[in-house]
C-alpha positions in Angstrom: 0.0 -0.1 -0.1 1.5 3.4 -0.9 1.9 6.2 1.7 -0.6 8.3 0.5 -3.3 5.6 0.9 -1.7 4.5 4.4 -2.4 8.3 5.5 -5.8 8.4 4.1 -6.6 5.2 5.9 -4.9 6.5 9.2 -7.3 9.4 8.8 -10.4 7.4 8.7 -9.5 5.5 11.9 -8.7 9.2 13.8 -11.8 10.8 12.7 -13.9 7.7 13.5 -12.1 7.7 16.9 -12.7 11.3 17.4 -16.5 11.2 16.6 -16.9 8.5 19.1 -15.3 10.7 22.1 -17.0 13.5 21.0 -20.6 12.1 20.6 -20.0 10.3 24.1 -19.3 13.6 25.7 -22.0 15.3 23.9 -24.5 12.7 25.5 -22.8 13.0 29.1 -22.9 16.9 29.0 -26.0 17.7 27.1 -24.1 20.3 24.9 -25.8 20.8 21.5 -22.7 22.5 20.2 -20.6 19.4 21.1 -23.1 17.1 19.5 -23.1 19.3 16.4 -19.3 19.0 16.4 -19.3 15.2 16.7 -21.5 15.3 13.5 -19.3 17.7 12.0 -16.3 15.2 12.7 -18.5 12.7 11.2 -18.5 14.6 7.9 -14.4 14.5 8.3 -14.7 10.6 8.4 -17.0 10.7 5.0 -14.4 13.2 3.4 -11.3 11.0 4.4 -13.2 7.7 3.1 -13.6 9.6 0.0 -10.0 10.5 -0.2 -9.2 6.9 0.3 -11.6 5.9 -2.4 -10.2 8.8 -4.8 -6.6 7.6 -4.1 -7.4 4.0 -4.8 -9.1 4.8 -8.0 -6.8 7.6 -9.3 -3.8 5.4 -10.3 -5.9 2.9 -12.5 -5.2 3.0 -16.2 -7.2 1.4 -18.9 -7.8 1.6 -22.5 -10.6 4.2 -22.0 -8.2 6.2 -19.7 -4.9 5.7 -21.2 -3.7 8.7 -19.4 -4.9 7.5 -16.0 -7.7 8.7 -13.6 -5.4 10.9 -11.7 -7.9 13.8 -11.7 -10.0 11.9 -9.7 -7.9 13.3 -6.8 -8.8 16.8 -7.9 -12.6 15.8 -8.6 -12.5 14.3 -4.9 -10.6 17.4 -3.6 -13.6 19.6 -5.2 -16.1 17.6 -3.1 -14.1 17.8 -0.1 -14.1 21.7 -0.6 -18.0 21.5 -0.7 -18.2 19.5 2.3 -15.9 22.4 4.2 -18.1 25.1 2.8 -21.2 23.2 3.9 -19.5 22.8 7.3 -19.3 26.4 7.9 -22.8 27.0 6.8 -23.9 24.6 9.5 -21.8 26.1 12.1 -23.0 29.5 11.1 -26.8 28.0 11.2 -26.1 26.6 14.8 -25.0 29.9 15.7 -28.1 31.5 14.6 -30.6 28.8 15.8 -29.1 27.6 19.3 -30.0 28.7 22.5 -28.1 28.7 25.9 -28.0 25.6 27.6 -26.9 24.6 31.0 -23.8 22.2 30.6 -23.4 19.3 32.7 -20.1 17.7 33.5 -18.3 20.3 31.7 -15.0 19.0 32.8 -15.7 15.7 30.7 -16.8 18.1 27.5 -13.6 20.3 28.0 -11.2 17.4 28.4 -12.6 15.5 25.2 -12.5 18.7 23.2 -8.9 19.1 24.4 -8.1 15.6 23.2 -9.8 16.0 20.1 -8.1 19.3 19.3 -4.8 17.8 20.0 -5.1 14.7 17.7 -6.6 16.8 14.9 -4.0 19.3 15.2 -1.2 16.6 15.0 -2.9 14.6 12.2 -3.7 17.5 10.1 0.0 18.6 10.3 1.2 15.1 9.5 -1.2 14.6 6.7 -0.3 18.0 5.1 3.6 16.9 5.4 2.8 13.9 3.6 0.6 15.8 1.0 3.4 18.2 0.2 6.0 15.2 0.0 4.0 13.2 -2.8 2.4 16.3 -4.1 -1.4 14.9 -3.5 -4.1 17.4 -3.8 -6.5 15.0 -2.1 -4.1 14.6 0.9 -3.6 18.3 1.0 -7.3 19.1 0.9 -8.1 16.6 3.4 -5.5 18.1 5.8 -6.9 21.5 5.3 -10.3 20.1 6.1 -9.3 18.3 9.4 -7.3 21.5 10.4 -10.8 23.3 10.3 -11.7 20.9 13.2 -8.9 22.8 15.3 -10.8 25.9 14.8 -14.2 24.7 15.4 -13.2 22.7 18.4 -11.7 26.0 19.6 -15.4 27.4 19.2 -17.1 24.7 20.8 -14.5 25.0 23.8 -15.2 28.6 24.2 -18.9 27.8 24.3 -18.5 25.3 27.0 -16.1 27.4 29.1 -18.1 30.6 28.5 -21.4 28.6 29.5 -19.7 27.2 32.7 -18.8 30.9 33.7 -22.0 32.3 32.8 -20.4 34.5 29.7 -21.8 32.8 26.3 -19.4 34.3 23.8 -19.5 31.3 21.5 -21.6 32.7 18.8 -18.9 35.9 18.0 -16.2 33.4 17.8 -18.0 30.8 15.8 -18.5 33.5 13.1 -14.9 34.3 13.1 -14.1 30.7 12.5 -16.9 30.2 9.8 -14.9 32.8 8.0 -11.5 30.7 8.0 -13.5 27.6 7.1 -15.2 29.4 4.1 -11.6 30.6 2.9 -10.3 27.2 3.0 -13.2 25.7 1.1 -12.7 28.4 -1.7 -9.2 28.0 -2.0 -9.3 24.2 -2.6 -12.4 24.7 -4.9 -10.4 27.2 -7.1 -7.3 25.0 -7.1 -9.3 21.8 -8.0 -11.2 23.6 -10.6 -8.1 24.8 -12.2 -6.6 21.3 -12.7 -9.9 20.0 -14.0 -9.8 22.8 -16.6 -6.4 22.0 -17.8 -5.0 25.4 -16.3 -1.2 25.7 -17.0 1.6 24.4 -14.8 2.8 27.2 -12.2 5.6 29.7 -13.8 8.3 28.3 -11.5 8.0 24.9 -12.6 7.7 25.8 -16.4 10.7 28.1 -15.9 12.8 25.4 -14.6 12.0 23.0 -17.2 12.9 25.6 -19.7 15.9 26.2 -18.0 16.9 22.6 -18.0 16.1 22.3 -21.8 18.3 25.1 -22.9 21.0 23.8 -21.0 21.7 21.2 -23.3 24.0 22.6 -26.0 22.4 20.4 -28.7 19.1 22.5 -28.2 19.3 25.5 -30.7 15.6 27.0 -29.8 12.8 26.1 -27.4 9.9 27.0 -29.8 7.0 26.0 -27.3 6.7 24.8 -23.6 3.5 23.9 -21.7 2.2 22.0 -18.9 -0.8 20.8 -16.9 -1.6 19.0 -13.8 -3.6 16.1 -13.4 -4.1 15.0 -9.5 -0.7 15.1 -8.2 1.2 14.4 -11.7 2.5 16.8 -14.3 2.5 16.4 -18.0 5.0 18.8 -19.9 5.1 19.2 -23.7 8.2 21.0 -25.3 8.6 21.7 -29.1 12.6 22.1 -29.7 14.9 22.6 -32.6 18.0 20.4 -32.5 21.6 20.7 -33.9 21.4 17.5 -35.6 19.8 15.9 -38.9 20.5 12.4 -37.7 17.2 11.0 -36.1 18.8 8.4 -33.8 20.9 11.2 -32.3 17.8 13.7 -32.1 15.9 10.7 -30.3 18.8 10.1 -27.7 18.9 13.7 -27.2 15.3 13.8 -26.3 15.5 11.0 -24.1 18.7 12.6 -22.2 16.4 16.0 -21.9 13.3 14.1 -20.6 15.3 12.1 -18.0 16.9 15.2 -16.9 13.5 16.9 -16.2 12.1 14.0 -14.6 15.2 13.7 -12.3 15.0 17.4 -11.4 11.1 18.0 -11.3 9.1 15.6 -9.2 5.8 13.8 -10.2 6.3 14.2 -13.9 4.0 11.5 -15.5 4.8 12.4 -19.2 7.3 14.4 -20.6 6.3 14.7 -24.5 9.2 16.3 -26.8 8.6 17.3 -30.5 11.8 17.8 -32.1 13.2 18.8 -35.3 16.3 19.6 -36.9 17.6 23.0 -37.4 17.3 24.8 -40.7 20.5 26.3 -41.0 21.3 29.4 -43.5 25.1 29.0 -42.7 27.9 26.8 -41.1 30.0 28.0 -38.5 33.7 27.0 -38.3 36.2 27.3 -35.6 40.0 27.5 -35.7 42.4 27.8 -32.7 45.0 30.6 -33.3 48.5 31.3 -32.0 49.5 34.4 -29.9 50.0 36.5 -32.9 46.7 35.2 -34.6 48.3 34.6 -37.7 49.0 30.9 -37.5 47.1 27.9 -36.4 47.5 26.8 -32.7 48.6 23.2 -31.9 47.1 23.3 -28.2 43.5 23.7 -28.4 42.7 24.3 -24.8 45.7 26.9 -24.5 44.8 28.9 -27.7 44.7 32.4 -26.7 41.8 33.0 -29.4 39.5 31.3 -32.0 39.0 32.3 -35.6 35.3 32.1 -36.2 34.3 31.7 -39.6 30.6 32.0 -41.2 29.8 30.4 -44.6 26.4 30.5 -46.3 24.8 27.1 -46.7 25.9 25.9 -50.4 28.5 28.6 -50.7 32.5 28.7 -50.4 33.1 32.2 -49.5 32.6 33.6 -46.0 30.1 35.9 -45.0 31.8 37.0 -41.5 34.9 36.2 -40.0 35.8 37.3 -36.3 38.3 36.6 -33.4 37.0 35.6 -30.1 39.3 35.4 -27.1 39.3 32.0 -25.3 38.0 32.9 -21.8 39.4 29.6 -20.3 43.2 29.6 -21.7 44.8 30.3 -18.4 42.7 27.7 -16.3 44.9 25.1 -14.6 42.6 22.3 -15.2 39.9 21.4 -17.8 40.7 24.4 -19.9 40.1 22.1 -23.0 36.5 21.1 -21.9 35.9 24.4 -20.9 36.9 25.8 -24.3 34.8 23.2 -26.1 31.9 24.4 -24.2 32.4 27.9 -25.2 32.4 26.9 -28.9 29.5 25.0 -28.5 27.6 28.1 -27.0 28.7 30.0 -30.0 26.7 27.5 -32.2 29.9 26.2 -33.9 29.3 23.2 -36.3 32.7 22.2 -37.2 36.2 22.8 -35.6 39.5 22.5 -37.3 42.3 21.1 -35.5 46.0 20.3 -35.9 46.0 17.4 -33.3 43.4 14.8 -32.6 42.4 14.7 -29.0 39.8 11.6 -29.5 38.8 9.8 -26.0 39.4 13.0 -24.1 36.9 15.6 -22.5 36.7 18.1 -25.4 35.9 15.4 -27.9 32.9 14.2 -25.9 31.8 17.9 -25.5 31.7 18.0 -29.4 30.3 14.8 -29.7 27.3 15.6 -27.5 26.9 19.0 -29.0 26.9 17.3 -32.7 30.4 19.4 -33.6 32.3 18.0 -36.3 36.3 17.8 -36.1 38.2 18.2 -39.1 41.9 17.4 -38.9 44.6 19.8 -40.7 48.2 20.1 -41.3 48.3 23.7 -42.5 50.1 26.6 -40.6 47.9 29.3 -41.9 44.4 29.8 -41.3 43.9 30.8 -45.2 45.5 27.7 -45.9 43.4 25.5 -43.4 40.2 26.8 -45.0 41.5 26.6 -48.6 42.1 22.9 -48.1 38.2 22.4 -47.1 37.3 24.3 -50.2 36.6 27.9 -48.6 37.9 31.2 -49.1 38.8 33.7 -46.4 37.8 37.3 -47.7 38.9 38.9 -44.6 40.9 38.3 -41.6 
């Protein structure tokens, strides 16, 4: 049995026990308010029973419901919100209709209420903690419902104490508590309705997913990103442009993105990624340069700068030539990997090198970013590019 189901089952047991205590104390004291509160707890028992049923049903999948019945949790949360609102209404009507009564055995009534308050407070905090942990809307709704018992118990306790002292102040306190109960019920109603209507995921979750996707150097563009809740689970859909025309590589990249998002954002049921190859209008080349920027450097990571050359697709003459300083050439460790990541950020397609560094860090960076490596022997940049059929117009 899952943790959520165990918690809901415990809620049923706790509410049934508290109902029995309150009902017995109401009979011994003659307190109408305590009797009403006992039936309020009975409503909690029904709500917890509903929550348990919702959790059992929600995880089922079938041909008719291939995406699961997760929204049953939200539907049940809506039901619980209506129970909360109805409870507030009943308390308010009790305030209006009730007449002052002489309380018998007030000590028993007070003790039973204190025990009930301690039990409901502890359990509501515990259930909320579990609900937050597993992101279960139905447990969070039930925890909020049970917590209202602490407030309503306070009202009844005030009624019992004030009646014993001859100062009936319970009606004013009851109306204040009705306000809290109504606010809680409306908030749960609002949250449940948003999910049932497929409202978007919260901004923070979408922003985190966006950042995770764009951290992959193979992603050229994030065209669209949207998501929704279904019960405690999240569904996210992204449309991206990748730096590859190889379908196998594109699929592998999409899998990596999906796994990363599922690892960093909890309760993701499905991460759907639509990918398409980048429609490039130019090819970007990079070449490491020596100190004077006039010769090709044999040391990739230690090169002080890189010659960045852009060539329109299908042409052999450069459209743009610029020199970028290598910001990592002075690093003591990992300068090659850092320089490779720097070129990946510049959207480089091909790197010309005098020395092969296969099986080393930079080669893995280039492989992951789908950057091609071409080996050359030429000393001068114009000679190196001439070898691959490209004319440098300016340097």
